[in-house]
Legacy VTK file of the C-alpha trace (Angstrom):
# vtk DataFile Version 3.0
C-alpha trace
ASCII
DATASET POLYDATA
POINTS 149 float
32.660 46.845 -1.904
29.192 45.180 -2.643
28.536 43.086 -5.571
25.797 44.255 -8.031
23.612 41.500 -9.264
21.448 42.311 -12.176
17.780 41.904 -11.527
16.044 39.407 -14.218
12.258 39.405 -13.542
11.697 36.312 -15.712
13.840 34.458 -13.708
11.616 34.204 -10.715
8.634 33.171 -12.860
7.669 29.587 -13.014
7.590 27.855 -16.390
4.243 26.296 -17.529
5.694 23.026 -17.159
6.595 23.414 -13.671
3.341 25.034 -12.801
1.651 22.104 -14.461
3.804 19.664 -12.360
3.063 21.528 -9.159
-0.554 21.784 -9.936
-0.784 17.968 -10.591
1.279 17.010 -7.457
-0.923 19.154 -5.238
-4.073 17.968 -6.587
-3.401 14.126 -7.011
-0.483 13.136 -5.126
-0.820 15.160 -2.185
-4.480 16.273 -2.129
-5.364 18.958 0.172
-7.360 17.853 3.581
-10.615 19.235 2.270
-10.595 17.193 -1.250
-11.488 13.769 -0.711
-9.646 10.998 -2.297
-11.474 9.146 -5.171
-13.117 5.922 -3.847
-10.809 3.061 -3.483
-7.737 5.386 -4.520
-6.048 4.806 -1.217
-3.379 1.857 -1.605
-2.684 -0.573 1.202
1.033 -0.520 1.952
2.432 -4.151 2.439
5.672 -5.752 3.296
6.204 -9.124 1.307
9.316 -11.421 1.229
10.037 -15.271 0.856
11.886 -17.953 2.479
12.767 -21.397 0.824
9.440 -22.554 2.364
6.945 -19.688 2.207
5.807 -16.354 1.144
5.023 -13.925 3.850
2.914 -10.597 3.651
2.398 -8.061 6.285
0.249 -5.058 6.383
-0.798 -2.560 8.908
-4.669 -2.361 9.453
-5.148 0.003 12.556
-8.590 0.370 13.540
-10.163 -2.484 11.267
-11.803 -5.408 12.248
-10.708 -8.840 11.040
-14.276 -9.636 10.075
-14.306 -6.738 7.720
-10.969 -7.809 5.775
-11.135 -10.410 2.859
-7.960 -12.266 1.429
-8.237 -14.359 -1.621
-5.649 -15.893 -4.176
-6.530 -16.239 -7.880
-4.047 -17.659 -9.745
-0.688 -16.002 -9.062
-2.211 -13.040 -7.421
-3.402 -12.154 -3.813
-6.201 -9.668 -3.251
-6.626 -8.031 0.046
-9.599 -6.001 0.546
-11.682 -4.463 3.360
-13.333 -1.382 4.994
-12.513 0.895 7.559
-15.509 2.315 9.516
-15.721 5.505 11.518
-16.510 5.142 15.209
-18.828 8.039 15.074
-20.572 10.472 13.226
-19.663 14.101 13.794
-20.572 17.077 11.827
-18.028 18.117 9.318
-18.164 21.824 10.237
-17.257 20.680 13.940
-13.646 19.022 12.741
-10.657 21.227 13.350
-8.450 18.367 11.716
-9.462 15.153 9.817
-6.707 12.991 8.476
-7.697 9.533 9.397
-9.289 7.498 6.303
-12.256 5.490 6.300
-13.936 3.472 3.424
-12.995 0.642 1.290
-9.195 -0.415 0.574
-8.252 -3.092 -1.805
-4.625 -4.313 -3.139
-3.853 -6.800 -5.462
-0.199 -8.356 -5.430
1.448 -10.710 -7.709
2.862 -13.766 -5.895
6.704 -14.448 -6.538
6.048 -18.205 -6.512
3.126 -20.756 -6.427
1.708 -21.361 -3.041
-0.532 -23.772 -1.561
-3.751 -21.619 -0.486
-5.323 -24.716 1.634
-2.264 -24.492 3.998
-2.310 -20.491 4.312
-2.432 -18.960 7.628
-3.587 -15.526 8.646
-2.560 -13.724 11.973
-4.103 -10.645 13.117
-2.459 -9.000 16.104
-1.941 -5.274 17.294
-3.598 -3.881 14.037
-1.146 -6.010 11.872
-2.057 -8.628 9.447
0.595 -11.380 8.668
-0.278 -13.921 5.945
1.853 -16.925 5.378
1.481 -18.675 2.295
3.702 -22.123 1.998
5.090 -22.666 -1.428
4.054 -25.476 -3.593
6.672 -28.440 -3.127
8.107 -28.287 -6.412
8.716 -24.331 -6.278
11.045 -25.361 -3.390
14.725 -25.321 -4.276
16.012 -28.756 -4.150
19.793 -29.841 -3.977
20.905 -32.610 -6.266
23.850 -34.459 -5.055
26.600 -35.226 -7.993
27.869 -38.689 -7.745
31.503 -39.296 -8.712
32.827 -42.701 -10.112
LINES 1 150
149 0 1 2 3 4 5 6 7 8 9 10 11 12 13 14 15 16 17 18 19 20 21 22 23 24 25 26 27 28 29 30 31 32 33 34 35 36 37 38 39 40 41 42 43 44 45 46 47 48 49 50 51 52 53 54 55 56 57 58 59 60 61 62 63 64 65 66 67 68 69 70 71 72 73 74 75 76 77 78 79 80 81 82 83 84 85 86 87 88 89 90 91 92 93 94 95 96 97 98 99 100 101 102 103 104 105 106 107 108 109 110 111 112 113 114 115 116 117 118 119 120 121 122 123 124 125 126 127 128 129 130 131 132 133 134 135 136 137 138 139 140 141 142 143 144 145 146 147 148
């Protein structure tokens, strides 16, 4: 015996809130390939961790020349900015797919501890930028020995 299910046409309709959420997501979170992202809207993905001696930050910058990257520390914030340049100009109508991003990028990060910027090092190898920022001496944890009498 077959079960009958009552058809409710309004069940299949999207609520106004769902439609607005979908529109927002398609427009700004996952823009279509033909819609360019606003200038500087692309954020730079980073990994940051700390050891007792230093703060280490890594980020992937494939195809970017190290000369086109600027790293600065201002107070407790670090700013990484640069530019990714296209190798050659091709007419827009000749592209079948264009997913690589070109243009300026910038990322500001709050550092978890005070660092000695004069002793910081930056290494750029195989498209990965690694920054090592030594912590200020007073920030490093020190063990205090308890004496008994």
